[in-house]
Each structure stands twice: as structure tokens, then as C-alpha cells.
C-alpha positions, 0 to 999 in steps of 0.5 A: 529516522532522518531519511525517512523523515526527509523522504516524507517531507519531500513527498508532501510538495510533490503531492501538490504538484501532481494534483496540479497536473490534472488541472493543467491536463484539463485546461490543455484538452479543452483548449485543444478542443476549443481551438479545433471546433472554432477552426472548423467554424472559420471554414464556413464563411461565417461573419466575424462578429458572429464568429466572436460571439460564437467563440464567447459562447463556446468558451463558456460551454468549454469552461463548464465541461472543464468542471464536469471533467473534474468531477469525473476525475474525483469519481474515477480516483475515489473508485481506484480500488475497483477491478480494472474492468468495472473502472473502465466500464464506469469511465465509459459511462461517465464519458457519455454523461459528459458528452451529453451534458456538453451537447445539451448545454451547448444547445441551450447556450447557442439556441435558447439563452443566447441565440446569435440570430433570429433564424427559426429553430431547426426542426425536431429531425434536424435537431436530433441529428445535429445533437447526435453528430455533436455528441459523437464528436464531443464524447471522445473528449471526455473518453480522452480525459478519463484516459488522462486521469487513469495515466496520471493516477497510475503514474502517481501510484508508481511514484508512491510505490517508489517512495515506499521502497525508499522509505522501506529501505531506509527503515530496514537499514536502521532496523539492521543497524539497530538489530543488536540493540533491539532485536538481538539485544545484549540481554539476549546475547548475554543469556546465550553466552551464559548458557553457553558457558554453563554447558562448557563448565558442565562438559555438555559439549553436544548442547554447547556445539548446537547452541554455537551453531544456532547462533551462528546460523541465526546471525548469518540469517540476520545479516546476509540479506540486504536492507529492504529485501523480502525473503521466502516464508521458508527462509523466514522460518528457518531463521526463527527455527535457529532463534528458538533453538537457542532459546530451547537450550536455555529453557529446555522443555519449558519451550515448545515450538509448533508451526502450521504453514501450508506447503504452498505458502512456503514460497510466499514473500515477506519482509526479512525477520518480520516475525523475529520480534514477535517471537522474541516477545513470546519468549521474554514475556511468556516463556520467562515468566512462568515454570510451566511448559509454553508452546510457541506457534507460528501459523500462516494462511492465505485469505482473500489474496493476503498472507496472514501470519500469526505468532502466539503463545499460551503462556500463563504467568506464575502467581506474583509475576508483574505484567509488563508495562510495555511489550518493547519497541519490537511491535512498534518496529514491525508495525512501522515496517509493514506500513512503509512497505505495504501502506494500508495493506500491511497491518499488525494487530496484537493482544491477549488470548482468551484463556491465556497467552498472547497473539500477534497477527501480521497481514500483508499482500500475498506475493510469491517468488 
């Protein structure tokens, strides 16, 4: 798909630019901190040679603080899935550790490793007071850095989400353009029209009228939503009922349909027609391959803030029926749509059921209209 491939390719260089933004912000923060501390030292009547020595030492301390900030950034970004309150508490703790590091390292550089004068070291009380004062000022620089990391990471997430929306729209557009081939394929339409013709020749006008009405409603549901739209579960189920009504006219008592969806999930949002390929597979590879009655079920439940949708059947193929080599493009299409729209939070798992039949499970974030 050219549109999605192009947008993904464009995302790669952007990601590198976003990573550079952290480095630029880090340099700017400590450059400002360095200048503020240096300006404060200028007003104390300190001789120029001493100021130069202090500036060199302060530059080394600020450079080490920049390294600490990059470590803090990696820690904060690695805990992006944590609750907000917990991440803020972590940021405060890391800022305190950063301020303590700066204070102690500054003391070591200026008064232990490279002392500027031969003046005696301050008393323990003066030392503690000086360290406390230094810490109270410098830890705010680390607080500011954590705030910058949060702001840049939230901005990055917004950009990624925006990219996903664009990709989802492109994929949904492709899905709709190929619907008559992949989901409402010519084989399905041929069987439907053939069954409709047989009903008309038999004079069973009532069943023929029901089939025409179901086909019309299903096609309308397939085409009326814009690409990338999410619809309520109630609307999705209604579209699938129309599809199964058509198939029930073809297979009669061999196809049974059952849905178990709690009322409080009817307003949950899902990508339009996300279940249709799964139900089509159940009919094509389950009902059509046996003469025994087959029950197709749709189940929905909320699990830990996620919406789980199951489509399963209990078909046991007749003896001599060869197993399908592949379940077609339907499952791959569903999996791609979920990944584009929800990232790692959207998943599809599918496989045979013990005792016979097949089950497909769709998992996505639980959102309501």
C-alpha cells in the first residue's frame, strides 16, 4: 500500500529528529544554568583568574549533570506505561538524586580535587549549610529537565498517534476499495445471487425478499461509514446480522447464529466491519464444509480496560473434506488494521478449538461513544 508505506518511511527520520530534541533541550537547560551561576559569581568581586578557573570547573560539573539528565530521560521514557502519579513521584525522586549528585560532585571538583585557593576548608556546619543551599537551587534544574522530558514524550506520543490515524485512514480506504474483492468477494455475491435466483424460480418470494433486503442493508452498512471510522458495537453487530441473514437463506438450518454481548458494551467503539472477515471465515471454512448444523457465536467482554471480541464456530468438517491451506486475506487484513489503529494494544489471535471448530479473538482498548 503506497500511502501507508510512504507515511511509515517519513516517520523514521522524524523519530531521529525527536531524539535530537532531547539533546538540544538538555544542552540549553545546562547552558542557562551555567550562565546564571556564572553571573551570580561576577557580582562577588572575584578576581578574573579565579573566575576563569571557576568557569572551567563549573563547565565540567554541568557536563556531568547533562550525562545524568540523559540517564534520567531513559528511565522516565522506559516507565511510560506507569500511572501518571507514579511517574511524577519517580521524577521527583530522580530530580532529588540529580541535585544531590550535582551538589556533591561540585564540592569534590571545587574543594577536593582542584581547589582554587589555599584557604582552609569550611567548618562542618558551614559545609552542610552550603551544600543544602546549593542543592535547593540546583535540584530545580533537574525538576525542569523532568518536565521537559514529559512534555517532549507527550508531544512524541501525539505525533505517533496522529501518524497512526493517517495510516489507519489509508488502510481503511484500501480495505473499502478492495471490499468487493476481499470481503464481499465475487464468490459471495455469486452465491447470493444464485440463491436469490433459485428462490424466485421456486416462487418463494418471501425468502427472496428477505435476502434482497438483507443484502441491501449489509451493503449500505459496508459503504456508509468514512474510511477509518469507528462505530459502536451495536452498529457492528447489526451489520453482521445482515450478513448472516443472507448466509442463513443459503444454508438454512445448517447455520445457527448466537451472540452474547452485555448491554453495557453496546456503546463500545470498534473499527467498522472488523468482525466481518472473521465471520466470513467461519461460514466459508466451517459451515460450508459440513452437512451438520454449525453455530457461529459472537462474544464480547471487558477485561482490564480492554474490549475482547470473539468469533467462534463449532464446525467439524465432514470426512473427506480437505483442510484449507490458508484462511485467506481476512485475518491478515484484520491484524494489520488493529496494529495500525492501536499499536501493541490491538491484537488478533486465532486458531482451532479443542473438540472442533475455530476461534478468533480481537483485543483492543475499551472506548465508548
